[in-house]
Each structure stands twice: as structure tokens, then as C-alpha cells.
C-alpha positions, 0 to 999 in steps of 0.5 A: 074205271080201273082199280087204283091198285091194278095195273099191267105191272102189278098184275104181272108181279102178282102172276109171277107170285102165282106161278112161284106158288102154284106152278106155270099150269096154275096161271089163269085169269080166274086164279089171278083175279082171286089172288088180287081180290077182284072179279075176273072181268076186272082184269081185262081193263089191264090185260087183253087175255091169258095169252097176253098175261103169259107173254107179260110173265115170260117177258118179266122172267126174260128180264130177270134172267138177263139180269142174272146172266149179266155180262157172263163173259164165257159160255160156261159162265152164261150156262152156270148163271142160267142153271143158278136161276133155274134152281132159284126160280124153278117155276119161272124157269118153266114159264120160259121153257114153254112156247114163247109168243113170236112177238116176245122173241123180239122183246128187249130182254129176249134180245138181250139174252140172245146177244149175251149168248152170241157174246159168250161164243166169242171164244170160238172161231165159228165159220161165217154164217154158223153163229145162229146154228151154234147159238141154237145148239148151245141153247138147246144143250143148256135148256135140255139139261136144265129141263131134265134136271128140273124135272128130277130126271136124274134123282134115281142115280147117286152121282152128283148132277154137278159132274154131269153138268160139267161134262156136258159143258165140256162136250159143248165146248169141244163141239164148238171149238171144232165146229165146221159148216155142213151142207144138209144131206 
């Protein structure tokens, strides 16, 4: 019989706390069981396995991120909101930087983020059929910068990362303003 204080939602929240405290690599069924004070086997009445737990945690982070992005009207607003989230929740950001279960991509929060990214490209006149490529380019640019920044890859320099961030977003803006379709070579 399931414990009254255990539920998929409660376990997801406890897993988020675990990730915040010890990082994404610490997430395991046994670590979660210790955190909530039960035997590992007790978790399986609420969570199928570690992959399902990771998916639930990623979904929760996608929901938080979508809320943080809100109605960001421009690509810069969206990027700045993602950066603020990554600074505020570095371990959670790292969770969604890991491979996402294919089913998770169609989860409502992930779909909402995709729609927000597409919406943020409204300032650009993209050729027909190019939106998916522009979204991938913008997302990769933003996520790549944030991955390097969160890994402290820029700390060896005295220059502020804010300047580099703004220059990266300016370059992204220029690239999207001059976007042209190209056939693969």
C-alpha cells in the first residue's frame, strides 16, 4: 500500500530538492529514497524507474522555465529570461541540458517553451520552411552560451560575461535578420 506522504508529485518535488542540493548526477532512486525516508523499493509504487523520475524532473523544470519566460515578446527577452533561470537554478538548468526523453519533447511545458521560442522570432522575416532551423539555431546559441557560462568556462578572463552575452545576442539578431534558405551541399 502506498505511503500517504508519497505521490509522484511529492517525489518529483523531493527529486528537485535533491538535484538542487547535490546536482543532477546525484539523482538516483536510492538517493531519493534516503531523502524521503523510505526504502528504495517503496518508490516503485509511485515512479516506474529512474528514467521516469528523470523525465518527471525535466518536465517540472520545463514548467518552471516556461513560467519564467512568460510572454517574452522578443528573442532577447526570452534569452535573458533563460539566463536568469540558469543563474537562479543552475542544477535544474543542467537537468534540462541533458538528453530529454522523446515523449518529454511533446509534454505541454516543452511544447509551451517551443511556442515561446517560435513567438520570439516574430520580429524576423524568415523564409517559408525555415522556422524550425532558425529555432534550432537560436536555441543552440543560447543553450551553448549558458552551458559554457554555467560550467565557469569564462572565469579565467577579467571581462564581464554580460558584454559577451549581449554581443552573442546581437550576432544572433543579425544572423536571423539576414536569414536565407540554403540547400544542403
